[in-house]
PQR file with spaces between the fields and no chain letter, atoms N, CA, C, O and H, PARSE charges and radii, in Angstrom:
ATOM       1  N    UNK     1     140.932   94.006   48.624 -0.4000 1.5000
ATOM       2  CA   UNK     1     139.715   93.205   48.686 -0.0000 2.0000
ATOM       3  C    UNK     1     139.435   92.838   50.135  0.5500 1.7000
ATOM       4  O    UNK     1     140.354   92.565   50.906 -0.5500 1.4000
ATOM       5  N    UNK     2     138.176   92.836   50.491 -0.4000 1.5000
ATOM       6  CA   UNK     2     137.765   92.456   51.843 -0.0000 2.0000
ATOM       7  C    UNK     2     136.823   91.262   51.745  0.5500 1.7000
ATOM       8  O    UNK     2     135.903   91.258   50.927 -0.5500 1.4000
ATOM       9  H    UNK     2     137.429   93.058   49.864  0.4000 1.0000
ATOM      10  N    UNK     3     137.055   90.243   52.583 -0.4000 1.5000
ATOM      11  CA   UNK     3     136.129   89.117   52.661 -0.0000 2.0000
ATOM      12  C    UNK     3     135.275   89.296   53.895  0.5500 1.7000
ATOM      13  O    UNK     3     135.789   89.511   54.992 -0.5500 1.4000
ATOM      14  H    UNK     3     137.803   90.246   53.247  0.4000 1.0000
ATOM      15  N    UNK     4     133.959   89.206   53.711 -0.4000 1.5000
ATOM      16  CA   UNK     4     133.033   89.368   54.827 -0.0000 2.0000
ATOM      17  C    UNK     4     131.969   88.287   54.761  0.5500 1.7000
ATOM      18  O    UNK     4     131.699   87.736   53.694 -0.5500 1.4000
ATOM      19  H    UNK     4     133.541   89.031   52.819  0.4000 1.0000
ATOM      20  N    UNK     5     131.365   87.985   55.902 -0.4000 1.5000
ATOM      21  CA   UNK     5     130.213   87.094   55.948 -0.0000 2.0000
ATOM      22  C    UNK     5     128.960   87.954   56.004  0.5500 1.7000
ATOM      23  O    UNK     5     128.890   88.923   56.760 -0.5500 1.4000
ATOM      24  H    UNK     5     131.584   88.433   56.769  0.4000 1.0000
ATOM      25  N    UNK     6     127.965   87.586   55.190 -0.4000 1.5000
ATOM      26  CA   UNK     6     126.704   88.330   55.179 -0.0000 2.0000
ATOM      27  C    UNK     6     125.930   87.987   56.444  0.5500 1.7000
ATOM      28  O    UNK     6     125.727   86.814   56.757 -0.5500 1.4000
ATOM      29  H    UNK     6     128.022   86.799   54.576  0.4000 1.0000
ATOM      30  N    UNK     7     125.499   89.011   57.167 -0.4000 1.5000
ATOM      31  CA   UNK     7     124.738   88.827   58.398 -0.0000 2.0000
ATOM      32  C    UNK     7     123.253   89.030   58.121  0.5500 1.7000
ATOM      33  O    UNK     7     122.880   89.813   57.248 -0.5500 1.4000
ATOM      34  H    UNK     7     125.663   89.964   56.913  0.4000 1.0000
ATOM      35  N    UNK     8     122.411   88.322   58.864 -0.4000 1.5000
ATOM      36  CA   UNK     8     120.969   88.472   58.716 -0.0000 2.0000
ATOM      37  C    UNK     8     120.528   89.801   59.301  0.5500 1.7000
ATOM      38  O    UNK     8     120.916   90.170   60.409 -0.5500 1.4000
ATOM      39  H    UNK     8     122.715   87.686   59.573  0.4000 1.0000
ATOM      40  N    UNK     9     119.707   90.516   58.534 -0.4000 1.5000
ATOM      41  CA   UNK     9     119.193   91.807   58.990 -0.0000 2.0000
ATOM      42  C    UNK     9     117.732   91.907   58.581  0.5500 1.7000
ATOM      43  O    UNK     9     117.426   92.313   57.459 -0.5500 1.4000
ATOM      44  H    UNK     9     119.392   90.216   57.634  0.4000 1.0000
ATOM      45  N    UNK    10     116.825   91.540   59.485 -0.4000 1.5000
ATOM      46  CA   UNK    10     115.401   91.538   59.157 -0.0000 2.0000
ATOM      47  C    UNK    10     115.110   90.463   58.127  0.5500 1.7000
ATOM      48  O    UNK    10     115.377   89.283   58.357 -0.5500 1.4000
ATOM      49  H    UNK    10     117.073   91.211   60.396  0.4000 1.0000
ATOM      50  N    UNK    11     114.558   90.876   56.978 -0.4000 1.5000
ATOM      51  CA   UNK    11     114.227   89.924   55.919 -0.0000 2.0000
ATOM      52  C    UNK    11     115.277   89.880   54.819  0.5500 1.7000
ATOM      53  O    UNK    11     115.028   89.334   53.744 -0.5500 1.4000
ATOM      54  H    UNK    11     114.342   91.835   56.791  0.4000 1.0000
ATOM      55  N    UNK    12     116.450   90.452   55.079 -0.4000 1.5000
ATOM      56  CA   UNK    12     117.494   90.489   54.052 -0.0000 2.0000
ATOM      57  C    UNK    12     118.857   90.266   54.696  0.5500 1.7000
ATOM      58  O    UNK    12     118.962   90.035   55.901 -0.5500 1.4000
ATOM      59  H    UNK    12     116.653   90.896   55.952  0.4000 1.0000
ATOM      60  N    UNK    13     119.887   90.338   53.880 -0.4000 1.5000
ATOM      61  CA   UNK    13     121.247   90.202   54.381 -0.0000 2.0000
ATOM      62  C    UNK    13     121.959   91.538   54.365  0.5500 1.7000
ATOM      63  O    UNK    13     121.592   92.444   53.617 -0.5500 1.4000
ATOM      64  H    UNK    13     119.803   90.526   52.902  0.4000 1.0000
ATOM      65  N    UNK    14     122.970   91.649   55.188 -0.4000 1.5000
ATOM      66  CA   UNK    14     123.709   92.911   55.280 -0.0000 2.0000
ATOM      67  C    UNK    14     125.195   92.614   55.457  0.5500 1.7000
ATOM      68  O    UNK    14     125.585   91.671   56.145 -0.5500 1.4000
ATOM      69  H    UNK    14     123.269   90.913   55.796  0.4000 1.0000
ATOM      70  N    UNK    15     126.009   93.448   54.814 -0.4000 1.5000
ATOM      71  CA   UNK    15     127.462   93.367   54.986 -0.0000 2.0000
ATOM      72  C    UNK    15     127.933   94.682   55.591  0.5500 1.7000
ATOM      73  O    UNK    15     127.640   95.755   55.064 -0.5500 1.4000
ATOM      74  H    UNK    15     125.692   94.214   54.255  0.4000 1.0000
ATOM      75  N    UNK    16     128.656   94.596   56.687 -0.4000 1.5000
ATOM      76  CA   UNK    16     129.159   95.806   57.348 -0.0000 2.0000
ATOM      77  C    UNK    16     130.542   96.138   56.807  0.5500 1.7000
ATOM      78  O    UNK    16     131.445   95.301   56.823 -0.5500 1.4000
ATOM      79  H    UNK    16     128.894   93.724   57.115  0.4000 1.0000
ATOM      80  N    UNK    17     130.697   97.372   56.326 -0.4000 1.5000
ATOM      81  CA   UNK    17     131.959   97.823   55.742 -0.0000 2.0000
ATOM      82  C    UNK    17     132.508   99.000   56.539  0.5500 1.7000
ATOM      83  O    UNK    17     131.769   99.636   57.289 -0.5500 1.4000
ATOM      84  H    UNK    17     129.964   98.051   56.313  0.4000 1.0000
ATOM      85  N    UNK    18     133.793   99.295   56.384 -0.4000 1.5000
ATOM      86  CA   UNK    18     134.386  100.424   57.112 -0.0000 2.0000
ATOM      87  C    UNK    18     133.685  101.743   56.773  0.5500 1.7000
ATOM      88  O    UNK    18     133.219  101.922   55.648 -0.5500 1.4000
ATOM      89  H    UNK    18     134.394   98.778   55.774  0.4000 1.0000
ATOM      90  N    UNK    19     133.608  102.662   57.733 -0.4000 1.5000
ATOM      91  CA   UNK    19     132.918  103.953   57.519 -0.0000 2.0000
ATOM      92  C    UNK    19     133.470  104.749   56.348  0.5500 1.7000
ATOM      93  O    UNK    19     132.721  105.485   55.704 -0.5500 1.4000
ATOM      94  H    UNK    19     133.987  102.516   58.646  0.4000 1.0000
ATOM      95  N    UNK    20     134.758  104.622   56.055 -0.4000 1.5000
ATOM      96  CA   UNK    20     135.323  105.405   54.950 -0.0000 2.0000
ATOM      97  C    UNK    20     134.939  104.841   53.582  0.5500 1.7000
ATOM      98  O    UNK    20     135.293  105.420   52.554 -0.5500 1.4000
ATOM      99  H    UNK    20     135.366  104.024   56.578  0.4000 1.0000
ATOM     100  N    UNK    21     134.219  103.720   53.560 -0.4000 1.5000
ATOM     101  CA   UNK    21     133.700  103.166   52.309 -0.0000 2.0000
ATOM     102  C    UNK    21     132.352  103.780   51.945  0.5500 1.7000
ATOM     103  O    UNK    21     131.870  103.591   50.828 -0.5500 1.4000
ATOM     104  H    UNK    21     133.931  103.250   54.394  0.4000 1.0000
ATOM     105  N    UNK    22     131.743  104.505   52.866 -0.4000 1.5000
ATOM     106  CA   UNK    22     130.418  105.091   52.633 -0.0000 2.0000
ATOM     107  C    UNK    22     130.480  106.078   51.474  0.5500 1.7000
ATOM     108  O    UNK    22     131.371  106.925   51.413 -0.5500 1.4000
ATOM     109  H    UNK    22     132.135  104.658   53.773  0.4000 1.0000
ATOM     110  N    UNK    23     129.527  105.962   50.560 -0.4000 1.5000
ATOM     111  CA   UNK    23     129.489  106.851   49.407 -0.0000 2.0000
ATOM     112  C    UNK    23     130.256  106.328   48.204  0.5500 1.7000
ATOM     113  O    UNK    23     130.205  106.926   47.128 -0.5500 1.4000
ATOM     114  H    UNK    23     128.802  105.274   50.610  0.4000 1.0000
ATOM     115  N    UNK    24     130.969  105.214   48.374 -0.4000 1.5000
ATOM     116  CA   UNK    24     131.720  104.626   47.271 -0.0000 2.0000
ATOM     117  C    UNK    24     130.955  103.442   46.700  0.5500 1.7000
ATOM     118  O    UNK    24     130.146  102.822   47.390 -0.5500 1.4000
ATOM     119  H    UNK    24     131.010  104.729   49.248  0.4000 1.0000
ATOM     120  N    UNK    25     131.213  103.135   45.444 -0.4000 1.5000
ATOM     121  CA   UNK    25     130.571  102.001   44.797 -0.0000 2.0000
ATOM     122  C    UNK    25     131.400  100.755   45.063  0.5500 1.7000
ATOM     123  O    UNK    25     132.626  100.780   44.957 -0.5500 1.4000
ATOM     124  H    UNK    25     131.870  103.639   44.883  0.4000 1.0000
ATOM     125  N    UNK    26     130.720   99.662   45.412 -0.4000 1.5000
ATOM     126  CA   UNK    26     131.413   98.395   45.656 -0.0000 2.0000
ATOM     127  C    UNK    26     130.764   97.300   44.810  0.5500 1.7000
ATOM     128  O    UNK    26     129.624   97.430   44.364 -0.5500 1.4000
ATOM     129  H    UNK    26     129.724   99.642   45.499  0.4000 1.0000
ATOM     130  N    UNK    27     131.515   96.223   44.603 -0.4000 1.5000
ATOM     131  CA   UNK    27     130.988   95.054   43.909 -0.0000 2.0000
ATOM     132  C    UNK    27     131.045   93.881   44.877  0.5500 1.7000
ATOM     133  O    UNK    27     132.070   93.628   45.510 -0.5500 1.4000
ATOM     134  H    UNK    27     132.441   96.118   44.965  0.4000 1.0000
ATOM     135  N    UNK    28     129.934   93.176   44.980 -0.4000 1.5000
ATOM     136  CA   UNK    28     129.857   92.012   45.863 -0.0000 2.0000
ATOM     137  C    UNK    28     129.883   90.752   45.001  0.5500 1.7000
ATOM     138  O    UNK    28     129.087   90.614   44.072 -0.5500 1.4000
ATOM     139  H    UNK    28     129.101   93.382   44.466  0.4000 1.0000
ATOM     140  N    UNK    29     130.791   89.842   45.308 -0.4000 1.5000
ATOM     141  CA   UNK    29     130.901   88.585   44.575 -0.0000 2.0000
ATOM     142  C    UNK    29     130.656   87.435   45.550  0.5500 1.7000
ATOM     143  O    UNK    29     131.356   87.299   46.553 -0.5500 1.4000
ATOM     144  H    UNK    29     131.437   89.953   46.062  0.4000 1.0000
ATOM     145  N    UNK    30     129.656   86.611   45.243 -0.4000 1.5000
ATOM     146  CA   UNK    30     129.380   85.440   46.077 -0.0000 2.0000
ATOM     147  C    UNK    30     130.347   84.331   45.681  0.5500 1.7000
ATOM     148  O    UNK    30     130.478   84.005   44.502 -0.5500 1.4000
ATOM     149  H    UNK    30     129.087   86.721   44.428  0.4000 1.0000
ATOM     150  N    UNK    31     131.020   83.756   46.668 -0.4000 1.5000
ATOM     151  CA   UNK    31     132.083   82.799   46.356 -0.0000 2.0000
ATOM     152  C    UNK    31     131.743   81.363   46.724  0.5500 1.7000
ATOM     153  O    UNK    31     132.587   80.483   46.552 -0.5500 1.4000
ATOM     154  H    UNK    31     130.914   84.021   47.626  0.4000 1.0000
ATOM     155  N    UNK    32     130.537   81.089   47.224 -0.4000 1.5000
ATOM     156  CA   UNK    32     130.202   79.703   47.563 -0.0000 2.0000
ATOM     157  C    UNK    32     128.974   79.210   46.833  0.5500 1.7000
ATOM     158  O    UNK    32     128.567   78.063   47.014 -0.5500 1.4000
ATOM     159  H    UNK    32     129.852   81.804   47.364  0.4000 1.0000
């Protein structure tokens, strides 16, 4: 599991993940 902070990107949020995660399905869980 990886914990990340969502960064502002234009009018939405973005999470940066490692390049080897590209093409894989992930689940995002908001914890606050």
